[in-house]
N, CA, C and O atoms as a MOPAC input file, in Angstrom:
PM7 MOZYME 1SCF
protein

 N    -18.91400 1    -6.91900 1     8.92500 1
 C    -18.96900 1    -6.30500 1     7.52800 1
 C    -18.89800 1    -7.43200 1     6.16400 1
 O    -17.86500 1    -7.95600 1     5.74600 1
 N    -19.79700 1    -7.56100 1     5.81400 1
 C    -19.57400 1    -8.92500 1     4.73400 1
 C    -19.24400 1    -8.31800 1     3.40100 1
 O    -20.02400 1    -7.48200 1     2.94600 1
 N    -18.35500 1    -8.59500 1     2.84500 1
 C    -17.35500 1    -8.10500 1     1.81200 1
 C    -18.19600 1    -9.37700 1     0.64900 1
 O    -18.40800 1   -10.57900 1     0.81000 1
 N    -18.51200 1    -8.42500 1    -0.52400 1
 C    -19.16700 1    -9.30300 1    -1.68400 1
 C    -18.20500 1    -9.03200 1    -2.95500 1
 O    -17.47800 1    -8.04000 1    -3.02200 1
 N    -18.27000 1    -9.86200 1    -3.79100 1
 C    -17.66700 1   -10.12700 1    -4.96600 1
 C    -17.49800 1    -8.60900 1    -5.57400 1
 O    -18.53300 1    -7.95500 1    -5.70300 1
 N    -16.44500 1    -8.10900 1    -5.89500 1
 C    -16.22900 1    -6.69000 1    -6.67000 1
 C    -16.06900 1    -5.40000 1    -5.85200 1
 O    -15.75600 1    -4.29600 1    -6.29800 1
 N    -16.38400 1    -5.78300 1    -4.36100 1
 C    -16.14900 1    -4.69400 1    -3.47400 1
 C    -14.57800 1    -4.25800 1    -3.73200 1
 O    -13.68000 1    -4.93100 1    -4.23800 1
 N    -14.54400 1    -3.01000 1    -3.25600 1
 C    -13.31600 1    -2.63700 1    -3.01700 1
 C    -12.66200 1    -2.04900 1    -1.68200 1
 O    -13.35100 1    -1.36000 1    -0.93000 1
 N    -11.18600 1    -2.35800 1    -1.36700 1
 C    -10.98100 1    -2.16700 1     0.10700 1
 C     -9.96400 1    -1.17000 1    -0.20500 1
 O     -8.96400 1    -1.51400 1    -0.83500 1
 N    -10.14400 1     0.15200 1     0.21600 1
 C     -8.98000 1     1.18100 1     0.17700 1
 C     -8.64100 1     1.52300 1     1.53700 1
 O     -9.40500 1     1.57000 1     2.50100 1
 N     -7.27700 1     1.78000 1     1.49300 1
 C     -6.57900 1     1.68800 1     2.64900 1
 C     -5.36400 1     2.49900 1     2.32100 1
 O     -4.72900 1     2.41600 1     1.27000 1
 N     -5.08600 1     3.35500 1     3.41200 1
 C     -3.92500 1     4.23800 1     2.92600 1
 C     -3.82000 1     5.03600 1     4.65800 1
 O     -4.33900 1     4.70400 1     5.72400 1
 N     -3.01200 1     6.05300 1     4.32900 1
 C     -2.79200 1     6.85400 1     5.45300 1
 C     -2.74000 1     8.75300 1     5.32200 1
 O     -2.53600 1     9.19700 1     4.19200 1
 N     -2.84500 1     9.32500 1     5.97800 1
 C     -3.12000 1    10.60100 1     5.96400 1
 C     -1.78700 1    11.05800 1     5.16700 1
 O     -0.78600 1    10.34200 1     5.17900 1
 N     -1.82900 1    12.25800 1     4.49400 1
 C     -0.54800 1    12.71000 1     3.86700 1
 C      0.18600 1    13.29200 1     4.88100 1
 O     -0.46200 1    13.86500 1     5.75600 1
 N      1.47900 1    13.27500 1     4.96900 1
 C      2.60600 1    14.16800 1     6.05600 1
 C      2.78500 1    12.42100 1     6.96000 1
 O      3.91200 1    12.41600 1     7.45600 1
 N      2.19400 1    11.33800 1     7.21400 1
 C      2.95400 1    10.61100 1     7.82900 1
 C      3.93800 1    10.15800 1     7.59200 1
 O      4.29900 1     9.62800 1     8.64300 1
 N      4.86700 1     9.95800 1     6.65100 1
 C      6.29400 1     9.38100 1     6.20200 1
 C      7.04400 1    10.80000 1     7.11000 1
 O      7.74300 1    10.40200 1     8.04100 1
 N      7.00100 1    12.05700 1     6.99400 1
 C      7.73600 1    12.82200 1     7.19500 1
 C      7.56700 1    12.84900 1     9.02600 1
 O      8.57400 1    13.22700 1     9.62600 1
 N      6.46600 1    12.50300 1     9.78300 1
 C      6.39400 1    12.30900 1    11.06900 1
 C      7.31900 1    11.14500 1    11.57400 1
 O      7.59700 1    11.12300 1    12.77300 1
 N      7.82000 1    10.16400 1    10.72300 1
 C      8.69700 1     9.07500 1    11.66300 1
 C      9.92600 1     9.48600 1    11.66500 1
 O     10.27700 1    10.40000 1    10.91900 1
 N     10.78300 1     8.86400 1    12.51800 1
 C     12.00000 1     9.31600 1    12.69300 1
 C     12.74700 1     7.99000 1    12.57500 1
 O     12.42500 1     6.94500 1    13.13900 1
 N     13.89100 1     8.19600 1    11.68300 1
 C     13.92600 1     9.20700 1    10.51500 1
 C     12.87400 1     9.16800 1     9.50100 1
 O     12.52700 1     8.03200 1     9.18000 1
 N     12.25200 1    10.20200 1     8.88800 1
 C     11.63000 1    10.10100 1     7.77000 1
 C     11.48900 1     8.90700 1     7.06600 1
 O     12.45900 1     8.14900 1     7.08100 1
 N     10.33500 1     8.52500 1     6.35700 1
 C     10.42000 1     7.21400 1     5.61100 1
 C      9.33800 1     7.48400 1     4.25900 1
 O      8.14000 1     7.73400 1     4.39000 1
 N      9.89200 1     7.39800 1     3.26500 1
 C      8.96700 1     7.52500 1     1.97800 1
 C      8.97000 1     6.28600 1     0.88400 1
 O     10.02800 1     5.71900 1     0.61500 1
 N      8.30400 1     6.08100 1     0.55700 1
 C      8.43500 1     5.04200 1    -0.73100 1
 C      9.08300 1     5.63100 1    -1.72500 1
 O      8.86700 1     6.79100 1    -2.07300 1
 N     10.10200 1     4.70300 1    -2.36100 1
 C     10.95600 1     5.18000 1    -3.38100 1
 C     11.02100 1     4.35700 1    -4.67400 1
 O     10.91900 1     3.14200 1    -4.50400 1
 N     11.16100 1     4.75700 1    -5.84000 1
 C     10.94000 1     3.78600 1    -7.01800 1
 C     12.13600 1     2.62000 1    -6.74600 1
 O     13.24900 1     2.66100 1    -6.22300 1
 N     11.44800 1     1.72500 1    -7.27900 1
 C     12.12800 1     0.19100 1    -6.73200 1
 C     12.09000 1    -0.44300 1    -5.55600 1
 O     12.73800 1    -1.44100 1    -5.24100 1
 N     11.21000 1     0.24000 1    -4.82200 1
 C     10.40200 1    -0.53800 1    -3.46100 1
 C      9.32900 1    -1.19300 1    -3.89300 1
 O      8.80400 1    -1.00300 1    -4.99000 1
 N      8.91300 1    -2.09100 1    -2.94500 1
 C      7.60200 1    -3.00800 1    -3.54100 1
 C      6.57700 1    -2.88500 1    -2.35000 1
 O      6.89500 1    -2.79500 1    -1.16500 1
 N      5.17300 1    -2.89600 1    -2.90300 1
 C      4.36000 1    -2.81600 1    -1.60500 1
 C      3.33800 1    -4.15900 1    -1.92600 1
 O      2.78700 1    -4.29100 1    -3.01900 1
 N      3.21400 1    -4.89400 1    -1.07500 1
 C      2.30000 1    -6.00700 1    -0.88600 1
 C      1.55400 1    -5.92700 1     0.09300 1
 O      1.81000 1    -5.30800 1     1.12600 1
 N      0.25000 1    -6.74100 1    -0.21900 1
 C     -0.94300 1    -6.78400 1     0.59000 1
 C     -1.47500 1    -8.14600 1     0.54500 1
 O     -2.06700 1    -8.59200 1    -0.43800 1
 N     -1.27200 1    -8.75400 1     1.54400 1
 C     -1.68900 1   -10.44200 1     1.29300 1
 C     -3.12900 1   -10.71500 1     2.13700 1
 O     -3.24700 1   -10.12900 1     3.21300 1
 N     -4.03700 1   -11.44100 1     1.75500 1
 C     -5.22700 1   -11.61200 1     2.45800 1
 C     -5.28300 1   -13.10900 1     2.49000 1
 O     -5.28700 1   -13.68100 1     1.40000 1
 N     -5.32200 1   -13.75900 1     3.48900 1
 C     -5.05400 1   -15.02100 1     3.56000 1
 C     -6.30200 1   -16.00800 1     3.18100 1
 O     -7.42800 1   -15.92800 1     3.67100 1
 N     -5.89700 1   -16.88400 1     2.27900 1
 C     -6.70400 1   -17.52100 1     1.68900 1
 C     -6.93000 1   -17.46200 1     0.22600 1
 O     -7.43300 1   -18.30800 1    -0.51400 1
 N     -6.36300 1   -16.06900 1    -0.08600 1
 C     -6.89900 1   -15.47900 1    -1.43600 1
 C     -5.46200 1   -15.27800 1    -2.11900 1
 O     -5.27100 1   -15.85500 1    -3.19000 1
 N     -4.63600 1   -14.64400 1    -1.67100 1
 C     -3.11000 1   -14.34000 1    -2.21800 1
 C     -2.46700 1   -12.74700 1    -2.06800 1
 O     -3.02900 1   -11.86700 1    -1.41700 1
 N     -1.53100 1   -12.61700 1    -2.60500 1
 C     -0.99100 1   -11.45700 1    -2.45200 1
 C     -1.12800 1   -10.41700 1    -3.75000 1
 O     -1.06600 1   -10.79400 1    -4.92000 1
 N     -1.27800 1    -9.37500 1    -3.42800 1
 C     -1.20000 1    -8.25400 1    -4.50100 1
 C      0.20900 1    -7.52300 1    -4.51200 1
 O      0.53600 1    -6.86700 1    -3.52200 1
 N      1.01500 1    -7.61700 1    -5.56300 1
 C      2.29700 1    -6.96700 1    -5.52600 1
 C      2.13300 1    -5.96800 1    -6.35200 1
 O      1.68100 1    -6.19000 1    -7.47600 1
 N      2.50800 1    -4.54600 1    -5.90200 1
 C      2.84300 1    -3.58200 1    -6.88800 1
 C      4.39700 1    -2.86200 1    -6.77900 1
 O      4.89100 1    -2.45300 1    -5.72900 1
 N      4.93700 1    -2.82000 1    -7.91400 1
 C      6.17400 1    -2.04700 1    -7.83500 1
 C      6.10800 1    -0.58900 1    -7.84700 1
 O      5.34900 1    -0.02100 1    -8.63100 1
 N      6.99900 1     0.18800 1    -6.86800 1
 C      7.02300 1     1.65700 1    -7.05700 1
 C      7.70900 1     1.90500 1    -8.01500 1
 O      8.73600 1     1.23800 1    -8.14100 1
 N      7.34900 1     3.08200 1    -9.16100 1
 C      8.01000 1     3.50700 1   -10.07500 1
 C      8.20600 1     5.03900 1   -10.25100 1
 O      7.33900 1     5.62700 1    -9.60400 1
 N      8.86800 1     5.71300 1   -10.76500 1
 C      9.17400 1     6.87100 1   -10.73000 1
 C      8.02000 1     7.30100 1   -11.54500 1
 O      7.56600 1     6.53700 1   -12.39600 1
 N      7.47800 1     8.55300 1   -11.32900 1
 C      6.31600 1     9.15800 1   -11.91000 1
 C      6.71600 1    10.08800 1   -13.43200 1
 O      7.73700 1    10.76800 1   -13.53400 1
 N      5.94500 1     9.97200 1   -14.24600 1
 C      6.58400 1    10.43500 1   -15.59400 1
 C      5.65400 1    11.23500 1   -16.28400 1
 O      5.94400 1    11.71400 1   -17.38000 1

């Protein structure tokens, strides 16, 4: 598939995946999520508490 400028790549997992891990794992405030695309760079997002 050819990606064009402005295309959005949505990723994720079905709800409940974290609870199925041993031990269960969930994102918490203070965690950081990073996605890197070689040759482009890294997108870094902090996990914050919902307000």
